[in-house]
N, C-alpha and C positions, 0 to 999 in steps of 0.2 A: 869175962870172955859170954856168960849168958846174955848180959846187958847188951855186948854187941851183934852177936846173934839176932836179939828182938829186934835192935835197930833196923838190921838187915833186915829181917822177915817185915819188918812196917814199913820199911821201904819199899819193898817189893810188893807187898799188899795193896802201900800208896800206886805205886805204880802201875800196877794191871787194872784198879779199879778206872784212873785217871783213862788208862788205853781202851779200856772195857766200854767209859762214857761215851769217851770222844767219837769210839768207831759204832756204837748203837746207832739205830735209825731215831731221828728227830720226832718229837711228839707231833702228831698230826699228820704225818708224814703220808699221802698215797700215790700209787701209780701216777707214774707221768714220763711223758716222753722229754726226752733232752738233746739239743742239738750241738755238737762238737763245733765250732766253724771252721775254715781251712784257717791255720797259721795263728791259731786262738792259743796263748800261752798256757800254762800249768795252774798260773796263778788265778789269771781270767777265767778259767772252767772251775775252779773252787769257788770263786765269788759267785759267779751263776746258779753252780748248785745249791750254795746256801742260801742266796736268794730266791730259789725255790725249793727252799727248806726241806732237800735232799741229803745233807749232809750237817753235823753239828759243828765243824771247824774245819775255817780252812785252810790254816797250820797244818793240822793232823791228815787232812786228804794231799798237801803237799810232802810231808813226810812218808807217807808213804809209797812214792815213789821211791825212795830209799830204803824200805823196810822189805819191797817188792823186790829191790833193783831193773824198776823198767821207769825208764826215764822221760818215756814219748805216751801220748796218748791219743787216738785215729779220729778224723775227722767223719762226721756222721751223725744220724739219728739213731739213739738210743731209746730204748723201753726200761724204764728203773722203776724199781718194783716197792712198793712200802715198807716191804721187812728189811730189806736188802741194806749192808752194814756199809761204812764206809768205806772199808778195804776190797770187798765183792765189788763195791761202785766202779771204784779205781782201774781193779783186775779187769773188769767189763770192758772200760774206755779203753786201756791199754790195749786188750787183744782185739779190739775191733768188732765188737759182735754186735753190728748194727741194725736196725731193722730194715729188713728187705722184702721184696714183693717180686711175686713171679708170674711172669706175662708170658701169651704167646702170642707173635704177631704172625697171622697166617699168611701163605702165598698169594700173592694178588692185592695185598693190602698197599694202597698209595699213601702220599705221605700225610694226608688228612686224617686218614684211617685211622694210620699208627698214632698219630696226635693224640687225636680221642680215645683210642686205647690206652695209651700210655697215663691221659689226663685221671679218668676213668679209674685206674689201678694204684693213683697217686705216686707215680713214679716222678715224671715232669710236669710242666703245666703245657695246655694244649698251645696257647700262644708263643708260649719260650720257646718251645721243643720247633714250630715251625717258623719263627724266626734265624735259629740258630740251621735249621735247614735248607734257607735261601741266603744266608749269610755268605757272601761269595768269599772274603778274605778267609775266613775259618773255615771253608772247605777247600779251599788250596795249599792252605796249610796242611791239611792230613790226606792229600793227595786226591781229592775230588774234582776233575775239570767238566764241571757241568754247570748249569744253570743253577741245579738244586743237586740235594741227596737224594733226588727221586732214583728209584732202580739199585742203590748204591748200596742198600743197606738191607741187610740177608734177615729174610721171615723165617724164623725159629723162634723156641720158646729160652726166654731170658728170666735171670734172678737179679734185679736191681736194687740200689737201695734207696730204700725211699725219700721223696725229694730228692732227687738227683738232679745233676746238673744235666741240661739237656744235651753239652755238647758232650760231655762223658756219655750220655744214652747213645748218639751219633758213633763215636768214634771205637764204640764196642760192638754196634751193630755190623760199621762199616770193615774193621776188622775182621768179624768173619765172613763178610762176604768176600774180603781178599784172599780168605783161605779158603773158601769153596771155590772161588775162582783156580786158585792153583791147583787144588786138586782135581779138576777138570782139564787142568792144561790150557785154560783163556787167557792166554799171555796177550792176546793183542796180534800176535807175531803170523797170522796165518790167513792174512788179507783181510780183516776188520777188527778194529780197535777193541779195547776190553769196553770204551763208550757205547760203540756201534752194536757188540756181543748183548750189552745189559738193554741198549735201546729193544733190539729186534727178539730178546728172550722175555722182554716186558708187553709185546704183542702176543708172542706164544702162550703165554700164563693166563693173562686175559681171554683169549679165543677158547683155548682148552678147557672143556669143559671134565670131558672123558681122560684121565691119565694116558692111558696108549694113544691117543692122536696126536700127543705134543710133535712126535717126529715128521709126522706127515704134515701139520700146521705149518713147522718150521721148513719142513721143505715148498711147501707151497711161497710161503714169504721169500725162500732164498733163491727158488725159478723166479718168481717176479721180480727181484730185484734187480737178477742177471737179464731180465730183457726188458730195464729201465721202466715197468710198468709203475702204477701206482696201488698201495699196498690195499687201500679199498678196504679198511680196519675199521669195523666198528667202534671197538672200545677208543680207540685214538681221538673220536668224536667225540664221544662221552668226555676224555678228557678235555679236550678243547671248552668242552663250553661247561664245563666241572658240573655234571648230571651223571651221576654214579648209581641211580636207580630209574627202574620205569623206562618206558619205551624212548630210542630217540625219532626225531620227526624230522619230514624232508625239509625242513627249513634248519635243523642243524645241522645235516649234510650240508648243506650251503655256508655254514658259516666259514667266512675267512680268517684261517687261521693255518701256521706252520704244522700244528698238530692233526689237522683235517689232513687222514692219509686218502679221502676221496677227492681232494683238488690239489695235492701237491703228490709229486712223484718222490720216491725212496722214503726213508727211515723220518721218523717226525723229530724234533731238536733233542728232545732226551726221552730215557725212558717213562712209562705212564704208571709204572704198579713196582711191585716186588717181586721180581722173580723167583722161584725156587730153583732148584737143584735142578730137578728134571727139566723145566723150562731151560735153565742156561747149558744143559748136557745136549739138547735137543739140538740148541741152535749152534754149538760149538760142532757136534758131528751129525747133522741134520741126513735124513734117511733119503736115499739117491729116487727122486721119482721124478714123474712126468707132469704130475699134477699141477695146474695152475688156479684152480679154483675151489671154494667149497662153501657148502652152503648148511644150515641148522636143518635135523631130521624133527627138531620139536623136542626130543627127547632128552638134550643133553649131548648126543655124537652129530656126527658132521655127514654129509656124503660128500665126495672128494671128485673133481672132475676134471679132465684133459684138454676139452674143448670149450669155447663158451656156447655152442649149441647144447652140447649136454648139459651143463652149467644152466643155460635157459629152461631148460625141462626139468631139471630139479628145484629149480625155483617155485617155478608153475607149481609143481605139482606139491610140495612142501610148505612153501609160505604162500602160495595162494588160493592151496585147495582146487585147484583146475584138475581136469582129466584131461591129461598127455598121454600121449604113446610115451611112459616111459618106465622101467621097472630098476627096481632099488635090488642087485644081487651081490651088491659090493660087501667083500669081507676084509676087514685090513688085518 
């Protein structure tokens, strides 16, 4: 009887020693990023872990799925630390504890600025994002009926996986925009389509430096649209010539482009930037005014006018510094 117990104890000790050895970190292991590719098998993942000296045994790694009763591991990029056991690595991959990046996309960012911000934060490559953002068949498949994803991606703070597929980034940001549009009642059934709402909201976003002025700027654009006037919106010229910083010139204003609202009536073909919630709200529910013009006061705010005569005086006063018979008592 004692002999049997001794044999059992010896076998248990041997099994424990074997388990401990296979489960322990391999020698010379160091911290490393590890990528699980979409559709990759458990065996393939185990082989790659072994090749990167992160586990001792592929069969033991596969056995971990039976020990933990977890059959699947999740796609993504993981941080594996040098003191992690094989069981700890398997549990991490099975739970999907991938490396993530937090990024803020400000209101008023266009596609090119979004692409640069995502690239800077190791979320997705700038070129890959822009390719997906202009891929017509992909955009159609997710419900974006436009030349690009411009204006259809909601500016917000997001947490994305590191090295994320650009299409997944666009899908997530577009879903957020759809949610906001629904919250604001911007369904495109009130005389303007969703595309027109986002396009006009992008103009409001670009023009408004003072948040409280968004409803007034939106009212000016609505009033001009109702009269079939040109929008005369400087940011559309910037977008047409891809000149996102510095001053626009008279030559820029003469650019032949459907985005140059100094030369064409109505809205540009697409949004020109990412409008935020307040710009969309101001567009969907514009303030009722008689304003038809506005000019920058050079402090971020604007002076709004009902007539061209009043507007011209404000332009001379604020933009050219001329002494004219003009008093600014406007309080919005």
